[in-house]
PLY file of the C-alpha trace (Angstrom):
ply
format ascii 1.0
element vertex 639
property float x
property float y
property float z
element edge 638
property int vertex1
property int vertex2
end_header
46.45 40.40 29.46
45.36 43.37 27.35
43.70 42.64 24.08
46.16 44.85 22.23
49.06 42.61 23.18
47.39 39.49 21.85
49.75 37.84 19.41
47.00 36.20 17.37
45.22 38.73 15.22
41.59 37.91 14.53
40.87 40.63 12.03
40.49 38.08 9.23
37.84 36.24 11.24
35.61 39.24 11.85
32.48 39.22 9.72
30.12 42.11 9.34
26.60 41.52 8.13
24.15 44.08 6.86
20.68 42.76 6.03
17.13 44.02 5.99
16.27 41.07 8.21
18.34 42.62 11.01
16.30 45.80 11.39
15.71 46.89 14.92
12.04 46.27 15.75
11.55 49.77 17.21
13.97 52.18 15.56
14.10 50.52 12.17
17.86 51.15 12.06
20.04 48.33 10.93
21.89 46.44 13.63
25.29 45.03 12.78
26.42 41.63 13.93
30.00 40.62 14.41
30.91 36.94 14.38
33.99 36.54 16.52
35.80 33.23 16.88
37.66 32.67 20.13
39.26 29.65 21.72
39.35 28.34 25.23
43.16 28.61 25.21
43.36 32.08 23.69
43.39 35.38 25.52
41.21 38.38 24.96
40.55 39.63 21.47
41.43 43.18 20.56
38.46 45.53 20.22
37.09 46.32 16.81
35.78 49.77 15.91
32.67 49.95 13.80
31.35 53.31 12.64
33.88 54.96 15.03
32.28 53.17 17.98
34.43 50.69 19.83
33.00 47.34 20.72
33.81 46.32 24.27
36.30 43.53 24.65
34.90 40.09 25.28
35.36 38.45 28.64
38.04 35.82 28.41
39.00 32.70 30.25
42.48 32.24 31.61
44.54 29.73 29.67
44.94 26.36 31.30
48.42 24.92 30.60
47.29 21.44 31.62
44.39 21.46 29.20
45.43 19.37 26.20
41.92 18.92 24.84
41.25 20.00 21.25
40.37 23.64 20.83
36.64 24.22 20.42
35.67 27.29 18.48
32.85 29.34 19.94
30.72 31.61 17.76
29.55 34.78 19.51
27.02 37.11 17.99
27.60 40.67 19.25
24.82 43.19 18.63
26.02 46.80 18.28
24.44 49.76 20.01
21.37 51.25 18.44
20.26 54.86 18.70
19.14 54.43 22.27
21.67 54.21 25.05
21.57 50.64 26.19
24.02 48.07 27.38
25.04 45.50 24.79
23.57 42.07 25.36
25.86 39.07 25.09
24.14 35.91 23.90
25.67 32.57 23.18
24.20 30.73 20.21
21.98 27.80 21.04
23.93 24.56 21.03
22.89 21.05 21.91
24.24 20.06 25.30
26.49 17.05 25.47
24.75 13.93 26.67
26.15 11.90 29.55
27.15 9.19 27.10
29.05 11.71 24.98
30.84 13.16 27.98
31.85 9.73 29.26
32.97 8.22 25.95
34.10 11.29 24.05
32.00 10.10 21.12
29.72 12.39 19.15
27.67 11.73 16.03
28.58 14.36 13.44
26.63 15.11 10.30
27.71 16.49 6.95
25.15 18.61 5.17
26.76 18.20 1.78
27.77 14.54 1.72
24.56 13.10 0.27
24.40 15.68 -2.49
28.06 15.30 -3.37
27.80 11.51 -3.62
24.73 11.72 -5.84
26.39 14.40 -7.97
29.44 12.16 -8.40
27.25 9.24 -9.43
25.45 11.45 -11.92
28.80 12.54 -13.36
29.82 8.90 -13.66
26.57 8.23 -15.50
27.28 11.09 -17.91
30.84 9.86 -18.49
29.82 6.19 -18.71
32.15 5.28 -15.84
31.43 2.39 -13.41
27.91 1.93 -14.82
26.60 -1.64 -14.61
23.37 -1.45 -16.64
22.31 0.01 -19.95
18.66 0.88 -20.48
17.29 1.01 -24.02
14.21 2.91 -25.15
13.41 3.71 -28.79
16.78 2.14 -29.70
18.55 4.83 -27.66
20.90 3.67 -24.89
21.25 5.16 -21.41
23.95 4.14 -18.92
23.03 3.88 -15.25
23.80 2.21 -11.92
21.57 -0.61 -10.71
21.93 0.48 -7.09
20.70 4.01 -7.83
17.76 2.78 -9.89
16.74 0.19 -7.30
16.95 2.77 -4.51
14.31 5.03 -6.03
12.11 2.57 -7.95
10.36 -0.62 -6.80
10.19 -1.59 -10.46
13.98 -1.68 -10.80
14.47 -3.09 -7.31
12.38 -6.12 -8.19
13.93 -6.40 -11.65
17.51 -6.48 -10.35
17.07 -8.30 -7.03
14.53 -11.03 -7.80
14.77 -14.08 -10.00
14.37 -12.15 -13.22
16.16 -12.57 -16.52
17.15 -8.88 -16.39
18.91 -9.25 -13.03
22.03 -10.58 -14.76
21.73 -8.73 -18.06
23.98 -5.89 -19.16
21.26 -4.29 -21.29
17.51 -4.06 -20.72
14.97 -3.03 -23.35
12.15 -1.00 -21.83
8.86 -1.19 -23.70
6.14 1.37 -23.11
8.66 4.11 -22.28
9.90 6.70 -24.77
13.54 7.75 -24.95
12.56 11.28 -23.95
10.60 10.04 -20.95
13.40 7.70 -19.85
15.99 10.47 -20.17
13.95 12.78 -17.95
13.20 9.99 -15.46
16.90 9.15 -15.10
17.76 12.81 -14.65
15.25 12.99 -11.82
16.51 9.75 -10.25
20.05 11.12 -10.04
19.36 14.76 -9.19
15.88 14.97 -7.67
15.11 17.75 -10.16
13.22 17.85 -13.43
12.22 20.56 -15.88
8.57 19.99 -16.78
6.88 21.60 -19.76
3.79 20.80 -21.82
5.86 19.22 -24.58
7.37 16.53 -22.34
4.85 16.02 -19.55
3.09 13.10 -21.24
6.36 11.21 -21.81
7.56 11.93 -18.28
4.26 10.89 -16.74
4.22 7.63 -18.70
7.82 6.87 -17.74
7.23 7.68 -14.07
4.18 5.43 -14.01
5.85 2.53 -15.80
9.04 2.71 -13.72
7.16 3.34 -10.45
8.91 6.61 -9.62
6.26 7.78 -7.18
7.93 11.08 -6.27
8.13 11.95 -9.96
4.44 11.15 -10.37
3.60 13.50 -7.50
5.56 16.32 -9.12
3.82 15.70 -12.45
0.42 15.76 -10.74
1.10 19.10 -9.08
2.44 20.50 -12.33
-0.67 19.47 -14.26
-2.92 21.05 -11.65
-1.00 24.32 -11.86
-1.05 24.13 -15.65
-4.81 23.67 -15.70
-5.35 26.62 -13.36
-3.09 28.86 -15.46
-4.96 27.84 -18.61
-8.28 28.72 -16.99
-6.99 32.09 -15.86
-5.44 32.91 -19.24
-7.85 34.78 -21.52
-10.64 33.89 -19.07
-11.39 30.33 -20.20
-13.94 30.11 -17.40
-16.65 28.79 -19.72
-14.74 25.47 -19.85
-14.24 25.22 -16.12
-17.32 23.18 -15.24
-16.53 20.64 -17.93
-12.90 20.42 -16.86
-13.71 19.98 -13.17
-15.84 16.90 -13.93
-12.61 15.01 -14.63
-10.98 15.87 -11.30
-11.28 13.05 -8.75
-12.07 15.15 -5.70
-13.02 12.01 -3.77
-9.38 10.89 -3.83
-8.15 14.11 -2.21
-7.73 14.13 1.55
-9.93 16.38 3.64
-7.17 18.90 4.40
-6.48 19.38 0.69
-10.16 19.86 -0.04
-10.41 22.55 2.62
-7.15 24.39 2.02
-6.93 24.20 -1.75
-10.26 23.41 -3.35
-12.51 25.53 -1.14
-10.10 28.45 -0.84
-9.23 28.88 -4.52
-11.12 31.74 -6.19
-11.88 29.67 -9.28
-13.55 26.99 -7.19
-15.47 29.49 -5.10
-16.77 31.16 -8.25
-18.16 27.92 -9.69
-21.34 26.30 -8.42
-20.33 23.05 -10.09
-16.94 23.04 -8.39
-18.48 23.80 -5.01
-20.95 20.96 -5.46
-18.19 18.53 -6.42
-16.06 19.52 -3.43
-19.02 19.22 -1.06
-19.77 15.80 -2.55
-16.20 14.73 -1.82
-16.35 16.08 1.74
-19.58 14.21 2.39
-17.97 11.07 0.97
-15.05 11.38 3.41
-17.35 12.05 6.35
-19.44 8.94 5.62
-16.60 6.53 6.32
-18.63 3.33 6.58
-20.89 4.09 3.61
-18.04 4.68 1.15
-18.28 1.19 -0.46
-21.84 1.88 -1.61
-21.11 5.47 -2.64
-18.36 4.66 -5.13
-18.36 6.69 -8.35
-15.90 7.46 -11.11
-14.62 10.38 -9.04
-13.67 8.15 -6.09
-11.71 5.51 -8.01
-8.13 5.81 -9.29
-7.60 5.69 -13.04
-6.17 2.75 -14.94
-6.59 0.23 -12.16
-6.25 -3.48 -12.87
-7.24 -6.41 -10.71
-4.79 -8.76 -9.07
-4.93 -11.67 -6.64
-4.92 -10.94 -2.90
-4.37 -13.45 -0.08
-5.41 -12.69 3.50
-4.67 -14.41 6.79
-4.51 -18.16 7.25
-2.75 -20.67 9.46
0.92 -21.59 9.00
2.80 -24.55 10.36
5.04 -22.58 12.69
2.78 -19.57 13.33
-0.75 -20.23 14.38
-2.51 -17.24 12.86
-1.47 -14.93 10.05
-2.50 -11.28 9.74
-0.54 -10.42 6.60
-2.21 -9.16 3.44
-0.34 -9.82 0.19
-0.99 -9.39 -3.50
0.50 -11.04 -6.58
2.78 -8.54 -8.30
5.30 -9.91 -10.80
7.16 -7.00 -12.39
7.55 -8.89 -15.66
5.02 -11.67 -15.87
6.70 -13.24 -18.89
10.05 -13.67 -17.16
9.06 -14.09 -13.51
9.76 -17.49 -12.02
6.23 -18.43 -11.15
7.19 -20.47 -8.11
9.18 -17.63 -6.54
7.63 -16.22 -3.38
9.15 -12.84 -4.28
6.24 -12.29 -6.67
4.08 -11.57 -3.61
4.21 -8.06 -2.18
3.17 -7.34 1.38
0.65 -4.66 2.31
-0.67 -3.31 5.60
-1.55 -6.29 7.84
-4.93 -6.92 9.40
-5.39 -5.60 12.95
-5.52 -9.20 14.23
-4.26 -12.43 12.71
-6.96 -14.96 11.92
-7.73 -18.11 9.96
-10.90 -19.77 8.64
-12.37 -16.31 8.23
-14.37 -15.00 5.28
-13.86 -12.14 2.85
-16.12 -10.24 0.47
-15.58 -7.37 -1.96
-17.95 -4.41 -2.21
-17.18 -1.22 -4.10
-13.51 -2.20 -4.42
-13.23 -2.45 -0.63
-12.18 -5.71 1.01
-14.25 -6.87 3.99
-12.94 -9.46 6.46
-15.22 -10.98 9.09
-15.07 -13.63 11.79
-12.60 -16.47 11.80
-10.48 -18.07 14.45
-7.93 -16.07 16.46
-5.36 -17.00 19.06
-5.49 -15.39 22.49
-2.52 -14.64 24.74
-3.21 -17.83 26.67
-2.69 -19.85 23.49
-6.36 -20.76 23.27
-8.07 -20.32 19.91
-11.71 -19.52 19.36
-14.11 -17.95 16.88
-14.62 -14.18 16.93
-17.27 -11.78 15.66
-14.99 -8.86 14.82
-14.86 -7.43 11.29
-12.71 -4.92 9.42
-12.41 -3.28 6.02
-9.39 -2.67 3.77
-9.05 0.27 1.39
-6.53 -0.48 -1.40
-6.34 3.21 -2.33
-4.71 4.16 0.96
-3.43 0.73 2.07
-5.28 1.10 5.36
-7.65 -0.89 7.57
-10.72 0.30 9.45
-12.72 -1.56 12.07
-16.43 -1.97 11.36
-19.25 -3.12 13.60
-18.84 -6.70 14.86
-21.28 -9.43 13.86
-24.05 -10.57 16.17
-22.51 -14.05 16.45
-18.95 -15.30 16.60
-18.34 -17.31 13.43
-15.70 -19.50 11.81
-16.07 -21.95 8.88
-18.96 -19.86 7.55
-19.84 -18.02 4.32
-19.76 -14.27 3.65
-21.27 -12.82 0.48
-21.90 -9.33 -0.90
-25.22 -8.64 -2.62
-26.16 -5.14 -3.74
-25.54 -2.91 -0.72
-25.31 -5.59 1.97
-23.04 -8.33 3.30
-24.53 -11.66 4.40
-22.91 -14.02 6.94
-24.30 -17.56 6.89
-23.93 -20.32 9.50
-20.58 -21.43 10.90
-19.38 -22.34 14.37
-19.32 -19.99 17.36
-16.77 -19.57 20.14
-18.15 -22.68 21.88
-17.81 -24.65 18.62
-21.57 -24.88 18.37
-22.89 -25.07 14.79
-25.15 -22.11 13.94
-28.30 -21.84 11.80
-28.36 -18.02 11.95
-27.87 -15.58 9.08
-27.13 -11.88 9.53
-26.81 -8.90 7.23
-24.48 -5.90 7.39
-25.54 -2.45 6.19
-22.53 -0.18 5.47
-24.64 2.98 5.58
-25.68 2.23 9.16
-22.59 0.22 10.12
-24.91 -2.31 11.67
-25.61 -6.06 11.55
-29.16 -7.44 11.74
-30.51 -10.99 11.64
-32.43 -12.20 8.59
-34.11 -15.51 7.76
-32.16 -18.40 9.32
-31.35 -21.77 7.80
-33.70 -24.65 8.45
-30.81 -26.42 10.23
-27.42 -25.62 11.73
-24.59 -25.67 9.21
-20.82 -25.14 9.10
-17.88 -25.98 6.82
-20.10 -25.28 3.82
-19.30 -23.29 0.67
-21.04 -20.29 -0.85
-20.95 -17.81 -3.70
-23.01 -14.90 -5.03
-24.28 -15.40 -8.59
-27.24 -14.08 -10.55
-28.06 -11.70 -7.68
-28.57 -14.62 -5.27
-26.53 -16.23 -2.50
-25.86 -19.93 -3.11
-24.88 -22.36 -0.32
-23.73 -25.96 -0.84
-22.78 -28.92 1.35
-21.48 -28.55 4.89
-21.95 -30.45 8.12
-24.76 -30.14 10.68
-24.59 -30.02 14.46
-25.18 -33.80 14.43
-22.08 -34.36 12.24
-24.18 -35.16 9.16
-22.41 -34.40 5.87
-24.66 -32.57 3.40
-25.11 -32.54 -0.38
-27.83 -29.90 -0.42
-27.83 -26.75 -2.56
-29.73 -23.81 -1.09
-30.25 -20.30 -2.46
-31.17 -17.15 -0.56
-33.56 -14.67 -2.19
-32.89 -11.28 -0.52
-36.03 -9.55 -1.81
-38.24 -12.26 -0.33
-35.93 -12.99 2.62
-36.27 -16.75 2.25
-34.23 -19.85 1.44
-35.11 -22.05 -1.53
-33.91 -25.61 -2.10
-32.37 -26.58 -5.46
-31.15 -29.86 -6.94
-28.65 -31.52 -4.57
-25.00 -32.02 -5.46
-23.79 -35.30 -6.93
-22.03 -36.13 -3.65
-21.59 -34.79 -0.15
-18.86 -32.22 0.45
-17.43 -30.35 3.45
-14.47 -27.96 3.63
-14.88 -27.43 -0.12
-15.07 -24.30 -2.29
-17.64 -22.94 -4.71
-17.39 -20.32 -7.45
-19.37 -19.09 -10.45
-18.31 -18.40 -14.03
-20.89 -17.15 -16.50
-24.11 -18.93 -15.43
-22.56 -22.02 -13.91
-21.60 -22.88 -10.35
-18.52 -25.03 -9.76
-17.76 -26.99 -6.57
-14.14 -27.96 -6.03
-12.16 -29.90 -3.45
-13.33 -30.77 0.02
-13.85 -34.22 1.46
-16.54 -36.84 2.01
-16.94 -39.99 4.10
-16.41 -43.51 2.78
-18.32 -46.62 3.82
-16.19 -46.90 6.96
-16.93 -43.29 7.89
-13.34 -42.30 7.12
-12.65 -38.96 5.45
-11.65 -39.10 1.80
-10.43 -36.38 -0.54
-12.70 -35.30 -3.37
-10.87 -34.41 -6.57
-13.94 -34.42 -8.81
-15.19 -31.07 -10.10
-18.94 -30.71 -10.52
-20.81 -27.90 -12.27
-24.36 -26.65 -11.77
-26.37 -24.92 -14.50
-28.38 -22.10 -12.94
-30.89 -22.03 -15.81
-31.65 -25.78 -15.96
-31.14 -26.64 -12.26
-28.90 -29.58 -13.22
-25.56 -30.90 -11.99
-22.87 -32.32 -14.28
-19.59 -34.05 -13.44
-16.75 -32.39 -15.35
-14.31 -34.51 -17.36
-11.35 -32.86 -15.60
-10.28 -33.12 -11.96
-8.12 -31.24 -9.51
-4.44 -32.13 -9.70
-4.41 -32.66 -5.95
-7.07 -32.56 -3.27
-7.51 -29.30 -1.37
-9.59 -28.59 1.75
-10.11 -25.38 3.70
-8.91 -23.34 0.72
-9.49 -19.79 -0.36
-11.22 -19.22 -3.70
-11.26 -16.30 -6.15
-12.52 -15.77 -9.71
-11.13 -13.59 -12.49
-11.59 -13.60 -16.28
-13.15 -17.04 -16.46
-10.58 -18.62 -14.15
-11.17 -20.05 -10.68
-8.22 -19.89 -8.28
-8.12 -22.46 -5.46
-5.64 -21.05 -2.96
-3.74 -23.00 -0.30
-5.61 -25.29 2.03
-5.00 -28.56 3.82
-4.21 -32.08 2.69
-5.65 -34.98 4.70
-3.09 -37.22 2.99
-0.10 -35.47 4.55
-1.81 -33.61 7.42
0.04 -30.52 6.24
-1.02 -27.10 4.93
-0.54 -26.47 1.21
1.32 -23.72 -0.66
-0.08 -24.45 -4.11
-2.67 -22.58 -6.15
-4.69 -24.61 -8.64
-6.34 -22.73 -11.47
-9.45 -23.99 -13.25
-9.78 -22.25 -16.62
-13.35 -22.56 -17.91
-13.30 -19.45 -20.08
-13.48 -21.55 -23.28
-16.18 -24.19 -23.43
-14.80 -27.57 -24.48
-11.22 -26.47 -23.71
-11.36 -26.39 -19.93
-8.14 -27.18 -18.09
-6.66 -27.32 -14.61
-3.09 -26.19 -13.92
-0.90 -24.92 -11.14
-0.66 -21.16 -10.74
1.76 -19.12 -8.63
3.06 -20.62 -5.41
2.09 -19.03 -2.11
4.81 -17.38 -0.01
4.02 -19.93 2.72
1.93 -23.07 3.15
-1.37 -22.13 4.77
-4.85 -23.44 5.38
-7.89 -21.44 6.41
-6.63 -18.73 4.06
-8.89 -16.33 2.15
-8.44 -14.93 -1.35
-10.06 -12.42 -3.68
-9.40 -10.17 -6.64
-9.12 -6.43 -6.05
-7.68 -3.47 -7.93
-3.92 -3.47 -7.54
-2.72 -0.84 -5.03
-1.94 2.14 -7.27
0.60 3.64 -4.90
2.92 0.63 -5.29
2.36 -0.62 -8.83
0.66 1.98 -11.02
1.79 0.25 -14.20
0.51 -3.25 -13.43
-1.44 -4.36 -16.47
-4.50 -6.60 -16.49
-3.48 -9.72 -14.64
-2.54 -12.64 -16.84
-1.17 -15.15 -14.35
1.22 -17.45 -16.23
1.03 -21.13 -15.46
2.94 -24.37 -15.72
1.59 -27.84 -16.31
2.18 -30.28 -13.51
5.11 -31.76 -15.39
7.00 -28.44 -15.43
6.40 -27.22 -11.89
0 1
1 2
2 3
3 4
4 5
5 6
6 7
7 8
8 9
9 10
10 11
11 12
12 13
13 14
14 15
15 16
16 17
17 18
18 19
19 20
20 21
21 22
22 23
23 24
24 25
25 26
26 27
27 28
28 29
29 30
30 31
31 32
32 33
33 34
34 35
35 36
36 37
37 38
38 39
39 40
40 41
41 42
42 43
43 44
44 45
45 46
46 47
47 48
48 49
49 50
50 51
51 52
52 53
53 54
54 55
55 56
56 57
57 58
58 59
59 60
60 61
61 62
62 63
63 64
64 65
65 66
66 67
67 68
68 69
69 70
70 71
71 72
72 73
73 74
74 75
75 76
76 77
77 78
78 79
79 80
80 81
81 82
82 83
83 84
84 85
85 86
86 87
87 88
88 89
89 90
90 91
91 92
92 93
93 94
94 95
95 96
96 97
97 98
98 99
99 100
100 101
101 102
102 103
103 104
104 105
105 106
106 107
107 108
108 109
109 110
110 111
111 112
112 113
113 114
114 115
115 116
116 117
117 118
118 119
119 120
120 121
121 122
122 123
123 124
124 125
125 126
126 127
127 128
128 129
129 130
130 131
131 132
132 133
133 134
134 135
135 136
136 137
137 138
138 139
139 140
140 141
141 142
142 143
143 144
144 145
145 146
146 147
147 148
148 149
149 150
150 151
151 152
152 153
153 154
154 155
155 156
156 157
157 158
158 159
159 160
160 161
161 162
162 163
163 164
164 165
165 166
166 167
167 168
168 169
169 170
170 171
171 172
172 173
173 174
174 175
175 176
176 177
177 178
178 179
179 180
180 181
181 182
182 183
183 184
184 185
185 186
186 187
187 188
188 189
189 190
190 191
191 192
192 193
193 194
194 195
195 196
196 197
197 198
198 199
199 200
200 201
201 202
202 203
203 204
204 205
205 206
206 207
207 208
208 209
209 210
210 211
211 212
212 213
213 214
214 215
215 216
216 217
217 218
218 219
219 220
220 221
221 222
222 223
223 224
224 225
225 226
226 227
227 228
228 229
229 230
230 231
231 232
232 233
233 234
234 235
235 236
236 237
237 238
238 239
239 240
240 241
241 242
242 243
243 244
244 245
245 246
246 247
247 248
248 249
249 250
250 251
251 252
252 253
253 254
254 255
255 256
256 257
257 258
258 259
259 260
260 261
261 262
262 263
263 264
264 265
265 266
266 267
267 268
268 269
269 270
270 271
271 272
272 273
273 274
274 275
275 276
276 277
277 278
278 279
279 280
280 281
281 282
282 283
283 284
284 285
285 286
286 287
287 288
288 289
289 290
290 291
291 292
292 293
293 294
294 295
295 296
296 297
297 298
298 299
299 300
300 301
301 302
302 303
303 304
304 305
305 306
306 307
307 308
308 309
309 310
310 311
311 312
312 313
313 314
314 315
315 316
316 317
317 318
318 319
319 320
320 321
321 322
322 323
323 324
324 325
325 326
326 327
327 328
328 329
329 330
330 331
331 332
332 333
333 334
334 335
335 336
336 337
337 338
338 339
339 340
340 341
341 342
342 343
343 344
344 345
345 346
346 347
347 348
348 349
349 350
350 351
351 352
352 353
353 354
354 355
355 356
356 357
357 358
358 359
359 360
360 361
361 362
362 363
363 364
364 365
365 366
366 367
367 368
368 369
369 370
370 371
371 372
372 373
373 374
374 375
375 376
376 377
377 378
378 379
379 380
380 381
381 382
382 383
383 384
384 385
385 386
386 387
387 388
388 389
389 390
390 391
391 392
392 393
393 394
394 395
395 396
396 397
397 398
398 399
399 400
400 401
401 402
402 403
403 404
404 405
405 406
406 407
407 408
408 409
409 410
410 411
411 412
412 413
413 414
414 415
415 416
416 417
417 418
418 419
419 420
420 421
421 422
422 423
423 424
424 425
425 426
426 427
427 428
428 429
429 430
430 431
431 432
432 433
433 434
434 435
435 436
436 437
437 438
438 439
439 440
440 441
441 442
442 443
443 444
444 445
445 446
446 447
447 448
448 449
449 450
450 451
451 452
452 453
453 454
454 455
455 456
456 457
457 458
458 459
459 460
460 461
461 462
462 463
463 464
464 465
465 466
466 467
467 468
468 469
469 470
470 471
471 472
472 473
473 474
474 475
475 476
476 477
477 478
478 479
479 480
480 481
481 482
482 483
483 484
484 485
485 486
486 487
487 488
488 489
489 490
490 491
491 492
492 493
493 494
494 495
495 496
496 497
497 498
498 499
499 500
500 501
501 502
502 503
503 504
504 505
505 506
506 507
507 508
508 509
509 510
510 511
511 512
512 513
513 514
514 515
515 516
516 517
517 518
518 519
519 520
520 521
521 522
522 523
523 524
524 525
525 526
526 527
527 528
528 529
529 530
530 531
531 532
532 533
533 534
534 535
535 536
536 537
537 538
538 539
539 540
540 541
541 542
542 543
543 544
544 545
545 546
546 547
547 548
548 549
549 550
550 551
551 552
552 553
553 554
554 555
555 556
556 557
557 558
558 559
559 560
560 561
561 562
562 563
563 564
564 565
565 566
566 567
567 568
568 569
569 570
570 571
571 572
572 573
573 574
574 575
575 576
576 577
577 578
578 579
579 580
580 581
581 582
582 583
583 584
584 585
585 586
586 587
587 588
588 589
589 590
590 591
591 592
592 593
593 594
594 595
595 596
596 597
597 598
598 599
599 600
600 601
601 602
602 603
603 604
604 605
605 606
606 607
607 608
608 609
609 610
610 611
611 612
612 613
613 614
614 615
615 616
616 617
617 618
618 619
619 620
620 621
621 622
622 623
623 624
624 625
625 626
626 627
627 628
628 629
629 630
630 631
631 632
632 633
633 634
634 635
635 636
636 637
637 638
């Protein structure tokens, strides 16, 4: 059938395109493209003349009267002749081939490019019109309508506020403190559109709002804007005399290596400044010395406005033998959070291997985990010598050199630029007298002065630049009440006044210049284990022990311990009364002399013994607005 007799005219479907991007690579003359739509059931299309030059008719397929399948449009790009005599080349556009599943079922996943944008635009219009909004935010007495679902989708702050056991979750209006009306307006505009107009007059309000509301993408945009603003200011009127002073405030150590190479070292302003070059080289050396980073920490390697919070690591559950999760306490609103709710704990990157009865230490705002008991594929558990390090800035773990000995139920302490591992039991459950030291600069463990006897299940803490060890059990099952102190400069152990009673599986911590021993158990006259609820304190200056006039609310063994702002946190553990792991945290507040008290703190997300705890800067990438931790508490009568 001739194209001229075709009853369906396609002139309205022909599209001509002229563009500089279509220049012929050799002649430089523009090539015209025709987009012609045909169908499997149509005949030939009539030729189209362009610049008085006919385009050859397209080859057609004969119609199939039995074919009742839907018509599929094919898009053909037809290049016209250039100045040289050459045959036109027919090329079908690239198209994904149908999979076997698609051919058999007739199903195909289709995607709309505009759907997401149109839905968000409709929601934004509803927000502007005040239609179907279910929350009103108030800042500076100015009200803003919004949708909880949209806010929770782009902000962990709002997700926790509306989905957890918070007072605001059922409120129609929420007052936001610490956020200006201008900042909130801009933050909401970004949440609904993904766009924001930044300028010097609003950047501070926007940055504060993005930080408080945990809009991380908005914070990234503000950061890039400030960098560009600083560079423009330096280039304007040649403010180069201020450059060295300005660069001192840039935290090059927090930039990744690629950014340092591609941006910092390649920018003319940086290359022209000796100070800038030195700072960038310092940051590159910091990144290259992976293991030494904890002892090379400076102001330029730490995030701003960090606050400490409670971390829990590992442990042993009832139903799961070993835990590798790392969590931190993160109530969005500490005044209104239900303290017993497990939702106040946020999960971070887990340890490489689950373990319990391990030890942790903090050096340079890095968390070190060493030893402990792990479970093998066979179901057998044993002590290990592996160790790893957590970086809260990047939420990542790194393996470090393993210890010389496998250890569990031991003590790990950080003094100056070293970690010290003391005693414990090895993989054969033999009690060890050995002590070893880890050097981050060399990523190496070496033995130092050993104990005068084997010891495990003891407690330890670093105070006054010394490592203190109390209690424990020997390889002959003798419970101890000794207090020993390690002097690193002299590499020797010194005996101090013994404790008021024997303790094993207990905890020790220091506040000001006093040591406190808490929990654990002892043996009665029948050699049966008994819980110890008494709290004893040791004065470092007078070498004297004193029994405190307050006790633990319940006995705890094999607990984690952490100290912050004059408070000692006894985390989880095991009860010999019930033979069950514990989910409670007891807090001993000794910050005010004569007004000491013991109360229950937040509840763990699961009951666990052999758990470890510490205080570290809160991970900035998840909660940049978390203020200095003030863990609320309830008396035992209100738990």
